[in-house]
C-alpha positions as CSV (number, residue, x, y, z in Angstrom):
1,X,151.2,164.7,90.0
2,X,154.4,166.8,90.1
3,X,152.5,170.0,91.0
4,X,150.6,168.1,93.7
5,X,153.8,166.9,95.3
6,X,155.3,170.3,95.2
7,X,152.3,171.9,96.9
8,X,152.4,169.3,99.6
9,X,156.1,169.8,100.2
10,X,155.7,173.6,100.8
11,X,154.5,174.4,104.4
12,X,151.5,176.6,104.6
13,X,152.2,180.1,105.9
14,X,148.8,180.1,107.8
15,X,148.2,177.0,110.0
16,X,145.2,174.9,109.2
17,X,144.0,175.3,112.8
18,X,145.8,178.2,114.5
19,X,145.4,178.7,118.2
20,X,146.0,181.5,120.6
21,X,148.9,180.1,122.5
22,X,151.2,179.2,119.6
23,X,150.0,181.5,116.7
24,X,147.9,184.5,117.9
25,X,149.6,185.5,121.1
26,X,153.0,186.1,119.3
27,X,151.3,188.4,116.8
28,X,149.5,190.4,119.6
29,X,152.7,190.7,121.6
30,X,154.7,191.9,118.6
31,X,152.2,194.5,117.3
32,X,149.5,195.3,119.8
33,X,150.2,195.0,123.6
34,X,152.5,198.0,123.7
35,X,149.2,200.0,123.6
36,X,146.6,197.4,124.5
37,X,147.4,196.9,128.2
38,X,146.2,198.3,131.5
39,X,147.0,202.0,132.2
40,X,147.7,202.6,128.5
41,X,145.9,204.8,126.0
42,X,144.1,201.9,124.2
43,X,140.5,201.3,125.3
44,X,141.1,197.6,126.2
45,X,143.9,195.1,127.0
46,X,145.0,192.2,124.9
47,X,147.5,190.7,127.3
48,X,145.7,187.3,127.8
49,X,143.6,184.8,126.0
50,X,140.3,185.9,127.4
51,X,140.9,189.5,126.4
52,X,141.6,188.4,122.8
53,X,139.0,185.7,122.5
54,X,136.0,187.9,123.2
55,X,137.3,190.4,120.6
56,X,138.4,188.0,118.0
57,X,136.0,189.1,115.3
58,X,136.7,192.8,116.0
59,X,140.4,192.2,115.8
60,X,140.0,190.6,112.4
61,X,137.8,193.5,111.2
62,X,140.1,196.3,112.2
63,X,143.3,194.5,111.0
64,X,141.8,193.6,107.6
65,X,140.6,197.2,107.2
66,X,144.1,198.5,108.0
67,X,142.9,200.5,111.0
68,X,145.2,198.7,113.3
69,X,148.1,198.8,114.0
70,X,147.9,202.5,113.2
71,X,150.3,203.1,110.3
72,X,149.2,205.5,107.6
73,X,151.9,205.8,104.9
74,X,151.5,203.9,101.6
75,X,153.8,200.9,101.8
76,X,155.3,201.2,98.3
77,X,155.9,205.0,98.4
78,X,159.2,205.2,100.3
79,X,160.4,203.0,103.1
80,X,160.4,203.9,106.8
81,X,161.9,202.7,110.0
82,X,159.6,201.1,112.6
83,X,156.7,200.6,110.3
84,X,153.7,199.2,112.2
85,X,152.3,196.8,109.6
86,X,150.9,193.3,109.8
87,X,152.0,190.9,107.1
88,X,149.3,189.2,105.0
89,X,150.3,185.9,106.7
90,X,149.7,187.5,110.2
91,X,146.3,188.8,109.1
92,X,145.5,185.3,107.7
93,X,146.3,183.7,111.1
94,X,144.0,186.1,112.9
95,X,141.2,185.6,110.4
96,X,141.4,181.8,110.4
97,X,141.6,181.7,114.2
98,X,138.5,183.8,114.6
99,X,136.6,181.7,112.0
100,X,137.2,178.4,113.8
101,X,136.1,179.7,117.1
102,X,139.2,181.3,118.6
103,X,140.6,178.2,120.3
104,X,143.1,178.7,123.1
105,X,145.5,175.8,122.5
106,X,147.8,174.8,125.3
107,X,148.1,178.1,127.2
108,X,151.3,176.8,128.9
109,X,152.9,177.2,125.4
110,X,151.9,180.9,125.1
111,X,154.8,183.4,125.3
112,X,155.0,185.6,128.3
113,X,154.0,189.2,127.6
114,X,157.0,191.6,127.8
115,X,157.8,193.3,131.0
116,X,157.1,197.0,130.4
117,X,159.5,199.1,132.4
118,X,159.4,202.8,133.0
119,X,163.2,203.0,132.5
120,X,164.5,204.8,129.5
121,X,164.8,202.4,126.5
122,X,168.0,204.1,125.2
123,X,169.6,204.3,128.6
124,X,169.8,207.3,130.8
125,X,169.4,210.5,128.8
126,X,172.0,213.3,128.8
127,X,169.3,215.8,129.6
128,X,165.9,215.2,131.1
129,X,163.3,218.0,130.8
130,X,160.0,217.8,132.7
131,X,156.8,219.7,132.5
132,X,157.0,222.7,134.9
133,X,153.8,221.6,136.8
134,X,151.1,219.0,136.7
135,X,148.4,219.6,134.2
136,X,144.8,218.5,134.9
137,X,143.0,216.7,132.2
138,X,139.2,216.9,132.6
139,X,137.1,213.7,132.9
140,X,135.3,214.2,129.6
141,X,134.6,216.5,126.7
142,X,136.8,217.2,123.7
143,X,140.4,216.1,123.5
144,X,142.9,218.6,124.9
145,X,145.8,220.0,122.9
146,X,148.3,222.0,124.9
147,X,151.9,223.2,124.6
148,X,154.4,223.2,127.4
149,X,157.6,225.3,127.3
150,X,160.7,223.4,128.7
151,X,163.8,225.7,128.9
152,X,167.0,223.8,128.2
153,X,169.3,226.0,130.1
154,X,172.1,225.1,127.6
155,X,175.1,227.4,127.6
156,X,176.5,226.1,124.4
157,X,175.2,224.6,121.1
158,X,174.7,220.8,121.2
159,X,173.7,218.3,118.6
160,X,170.9,215.7,119.3
161,X,171.1,212.1,118.3
162,X,167.7,211.0,119.7
163,X,164.9,211.8,122.1
164,X,162.7,209.6,124.2
165,X,159.4,210.7,125.6
166,X,158.1,209.3,128.9
167,X,154.3,210.0,129.4
168,X,153.5,210.9,133.0
169,X,150.0,209.4,132.6
170,X,149.7,206.9,129.8
171,X,145.9,206.7,130.3
172,X,145.4,210.2,128.8
173,X,148.6,211.1,126.8
174,X,147.6,210.3,123.2
175,X,150.7,211.7,121.4
176,X,153.4,214.4,121.7
177,X,155.3,216.5,119.2
178,X,158.6,218.2,120.1
179,X,159.5,221.6,118.6
180,X,162.3,224.1,119.2
181,X,162.0,227.9,119.8
182,X,165.0,230.2,119.8
183,X,163.0,233.4,119.7
184,X,161.0,233.2,122.9
185,X,157.6,233.2,121.1
186,X,156.3,230.2,123.0
187,X,157.1,231.9,126.3
188,X,155.0,234.9,125.4
189,X,152.0,232.5,124.6
190,X,152.6,230.7,127.9
191,X,152.6,234.0,129.9
192,X,149.1,234.8,128.5
193,X,147.6,231.5,129.9
194,X,146.9,231.1,133.6
195,X,147.3,227.4,133.5
196,X,150.5,225.5,132.9
197,X,151.4,225.7,129.2
198,X,149.1,227.3,126.6
199,X,146.1,225.9,124.6
200,X,146.6,225.1,121.0
201,X,145.2,222.8,118.3
202,X,147.1,221.3,115.4
203,X,150.3,223.3,115.2
204,X,152.2,224.7,118.1
205,X,150.9,228.2,117.7
206,X,154.2,229.7,116.4
207,X,156.7,228.9,113.7
208,X,159.3,226.6,115.2
209,X,163.0,227.2,114.6
210,X,163.5,223.4,114.6
211,X,162.1,220.2,115.8
212,X,163.2,217.0,117.6
213,X,160.5,214.6,116.5
214,X,157.6,213.1,118.4
215,X,156.0,210.2,120.3
216,X,152.9,208.1,120.0
217,X,152.0,204.8,121.7
218,X,154.0,202.1,120.1
219,X,156.7,204.5,118.9
220,X,160.3,203.1,119.1
221,X,163.0,205.7,120.0
222,X,165.7,205.7,117.4
223,X,169.1,207.4,117.3
224,X,170.0,209.2,114.1
225,X,172.8,207.4,112.1
226,X,176.3,208.2,113.2
227,X,177.5,211.6,112.1
228,X,174.0,213.1,112.0
229,X,172.4,215.3,114.6
230,X,169.7,217.9,115.1
231,X,170.9,221.3,116.3
232,X,169.9,222.4,119.8
233,X,171.1,225.9,120.0
234,X,172.2,227.4,123.4
235,X,169.3,229.1,125.2
236,X,166.6,227.4,123.1
237,X,163.3,226.3,124.6
238,X,161.9,222.9,123.9
239,X,158.1,223.1,123.3
240,X,156.2,219.9,123.7
241,X,152.7,219.8,122.2
242,X,150.6,217.3,124.0
243,X,147.4,215.6,122.8
244,X,145.3,214.5,125.8
245,X,142.4,212.1,125.5
246,X,140.0,212.2,128.5
247,X,139.7,208.9,130.3
248,X,136.3,209.3,132.0
249,X,137.7,210.7,135.2
250,X,139.8,213.7,136.1
251,X,143.5,212.9,135.6
252,X,146.8,214.7,136.1
253,X,149.9,214.5,133.9
254,X,153.5,215.6,134.3
255,X,155.4,214.0,131.4
256,X,159.2,214.0,130.7
257,X,161.4,214.2,127.7
258,X,164.9,212.6,127.5
259,X,167.5,214.1,125.2
260,X,170.5,212.2,123.9
261,X,173.4,214.2,122.6
262,X,175.8,213.0,119.9
263,X,179.1,211.9,121.5
264,X,180.8,214.6,119.5
265,X,179.4,217.5,117.4
266,X,177.6,216.0,114.4
267,X,179.3,216.3,111.1
268,X,175.9,216.8,109.3
269,X,173.1,218.9,110.9
270,X,169.5,217.7,110.3
271,X,167.4,220.9,109.9
272,X,163.6,221.4,109.7
273,X,162.1,222.6,106.4
274,X,158.4,223.5,106.5
275,X,156.2,223.0,103.4
276,X,153.0,225.0,104.0
277,X,150.1,226.9,102.7
278,X,148.1,229.4,104.8
279,X,145.9,230.2,101.8
280,X,143.1,227.8,102.9
281,X,139.4,228.6,102.3
282,X,137.2,225.4,102.1
283,X,133.6,226.2,101.4
284,X,130.9,224.2,103.3
285,X,130.0,221.0,101.5
286,X,133.2,220.8,99.3
287,X,134.3,217.1,99.2
288,X,137.7,217.3,97.4
289,X,139.3,220.6,98.2
290,X,143.0,220.7,97.1
291,X,146.0,222.7,98.2
292,X,149.0,222.5,96.0
293,X,152.4,223.7,97.3
294,X,155.8,223.6,95.6
295,X,159.2,225.2,95.7
296,X,162.5,224.8,93.9
297,X,165.4,223.8,96.1
298,X,168.5,225.9,95.4
299,X,171.0,223.3,96.5
300,X,171.2,219.5,96.8
301,X,169.7,218.2,100.0
302,X,169.1,214.9,101.6
303,X,165.7,214.1,103.2
304,X,165.8,212.2,106.5
305,X,162.2,212.3,107.7
306,X,158.7,213.9,107.2
307,X,156.0,215.0,109.5
308,X,152.7,215.7,107.6
309,X,150.0,217.7,109.3
310,X,146.4,218.6,108.7
311,X,143.3,218.9,110.9
312,X,140.0,217.0,111.0
313,X,138.9,217.8,107.4
314,X,142.1,216.4,106.0
315,X,141.8,213.2,103.9
316,X,145.0,212.8,101.9
317,X,148.5,214.2,101.6
318,X,151.2,213.4,99.0
319,X,154.7,214.8,99.2
320,X,157.4,214.2,96.6
321,X,160.2,215.8,94.7
322,X,160.4,216.3,90.9
323,X,164.0,216.5,89.5
324,X,164.8,219.0,86.7
325,X,164.6,216.0,84.3
326,X,161.1,215.2,85.5
327,X,161.9,212.1,87.6
328,X,159.5,211.7,90.6
329,X,161.2,211.0,94.0
330,X,158.6,209.6,96.5
331,X,158.8,211.0,100.0
332,X,155.5,210.2,101.8
333,X,151.9,209.6,100.8
334,X,149.1,209.2,103.3
335,X,145.8,208.3,101.5
336,X,143.7,207.9,104.7
337,X,144.7,210.8,106.9
338,X,143.6,210.6,110.5
339,X,144.4,213.5,112.9
340,X,144.6,211.1,115.8
341,X,147.4,209.0,114.2
342,X,149.9,211.5,112.9
343,X,153.6,210.6,113.2
344,X,157.1,211.5,112.1
345,X,158.3,209.1,109.4
346,X,162.0,208.4,109.3
347,X,163.4,207.2,106.0
348,X,165.2,203.9,106.0
349,X,167.7,205.4,103.5
350,X,168.3,209.1,103.1
351,X,166.7,210.5,100.0
352,X,168.8,212.8,97.8
353,X,167.0,215.6,96.1
354,X,169.2,217.4,93.5
355,X,169.6,221.1,93.2
356,X,166.9,222.6,91.0
357,X,164.3,220.0,91.9
358,X,160.8,220.9,93.0
359,X,159.4,219.8,96.3
360,X,155.7,219.2,95.7
361,X,152.9,218.8,98.3
362,X,149.3,218.1,97.5
363,X,146.7,218.0,100.3
364,X,143.0,217.2,100.0
365,X,140.1,218.0,102.4
366,X,136.5,216.9,102.8
367,X,134.2,219.6,104.3
368,X,131.0,217.8,103.5
369,X,128.5,216.2,105.9
370,X,129.7,212.8,104.7
371,X,133.0,213.3,106.6
372,X,132.3,211.8,110.0
373,X,135.2,213.8,111.5
374,X,133.8,217.1,110.4
375,X,133.9,219.3,113.5
376,X,130.9,221.4,112.2
377,X,127.3,220.2,111.9
378,X,126.1,221.4,109.4
379,X,129.5,222.0,107.7
380,X,130.9,225.6,107.8
381,X,133.5,227.3,105.8
382,X,137.0,226.5,107.1
383,X,140.1,228.6,106.9
384,X,143.7,228.3,108.2
385,X,144.0,228.5,111.9
386,X,144.7,226.8,115.3
387,X,141.1,226.0,116.3
388,X,139.2,222.7,115.9
389,X,137.1,224.2,113.1
390,X,140.1,225.6,111.3
391,X,142.5,223.7,109.0
392,X,146.2,223.5,108.2
393,X,148.3,222.4,105.3
394,X,151.8,221.6,106.5
395,X,154.6,219.1,106.2
396,X,157.8,219.4,108.2
397,X,160.7,217.9,106.2
398,X,163.9,217.0,108.0
399,X,166.8,217.7,105.7
400,X,170.6,217.7,105.5
401,X,172.3,220.5,103.6
402,X,175.8,221.6,103.0
403,X,176.0,223.2,106.5
404,X,173.7,224.7,109.1
405,X,173.8,228.1,107.4
406,X,172.8,226.6,104.1
407,X,169.8,224.9,105.7
408,X,168.6,228.3,107.0
409,X,169.0,229.7,103.5
410,X,167.0,226.8,102.0
411,X,164.3,227.3,104.6
412,X,164.0,231.0,103.8
413,X,164.0,230.4,100.0
414,X,161.2,227.9,100.5
415,X,159.1,230.3,102.6
416,X,159.6,233.1,100.0
417,X,158.3,230.9,97.3
418,X,155.4,229.5,99.2
419,X,153.9,232.6,101.0
420,X,153.4,236.3,100.2
421,X,155.8,238.8,101.7
422,X,153.2,240.1,104.1
423,X,152.4,236.5,105.3
424,X,156.2,235.8,105.6
425,X,156.5,238.8,107.9
426,X,153.7,237.5,110.0
427,X,155.2,234.0,110.2
428,X,158.6,235.3,111.2
429,X,157.0,237.5,113.9
430,X,155.0,234.5,115.3
431,X,151.6,235.9,114.4
């Protein structure tokens, strides 16, 4: 009897008869409509009851499978800001609602969808950079990957607290990654291409001297904690790598990037450390090809964020640090890699990695006919490169060191351990 009374006294997390207006609409507004609305990148809208009702079973399927909202890191392997994850209770509400026929409830009680403004979410940026010209995205065919060089014109070094990306045409802009180039390598690539920008797939086509993050639908711009900043050296170019998804008709895009400087020079500079392997040769048909990369860090650093990267054969990537005593420090683990949903993952708390620890990255690839994303039919041998049929093994790690000079020294120490001298020379020359 006591246990029965206790059960009756505790409210159920999932209502017995959830309806759209009171239970489902709040979930969709919180997690989905930022992408699933007119003129956005998602294939259909979820702004009203009828939009949701006719897709109720599909919504349940893709949320139960974890395909939506798109968030790839393992939940118990480090914690990140702005995680796009439905709770078990939210999934339960959606499943129960679909099972009982997707009732509307009193639509007058449904919350109003948010008003999506084109204004900058973090306020007016200190510096606004825009693509030099409109780029035409074809009506159909393969997705387009293209880099655009945006000169900053800065006469002095500045430190960056945040960026905010404003897609010029949300119907076709799938995501964007923002790199820095102090050596003019991207300008040379741009000069060789007759159209605005230059074609690329996967990486930006050169080794960046830094990075400012990225954007994907649903991303929330976030300032770095007070005292931290990314270095934007005078005369640097910002290079925005755009992923375009054809909409079915010819479209044009001219996107913008807003940059927010720190109020005063940052006390701690966040630098970019690449973990990589160019030694990739995946034979046709191989289902579980592995690349293992590691290096010993010469000084204590703090990890702020990670940006894993592979191409279409990629299946899983795990990045961690191992202390001299053998303790594992989790950084990021993506078990279900999808090239279309890559992101920069900012740690909720900075992760300290002691001097003498090993950064370790394992990446796995599937070059078999069973991989539905395999770009080659039948499968062909894949090697490192920028093309669709090539592969990459890379994770950009944002770190804080003792000072900007020490970050550069850590970066070079890592490259010397990870690649051959001849390959290091090629990387530094941009080839």
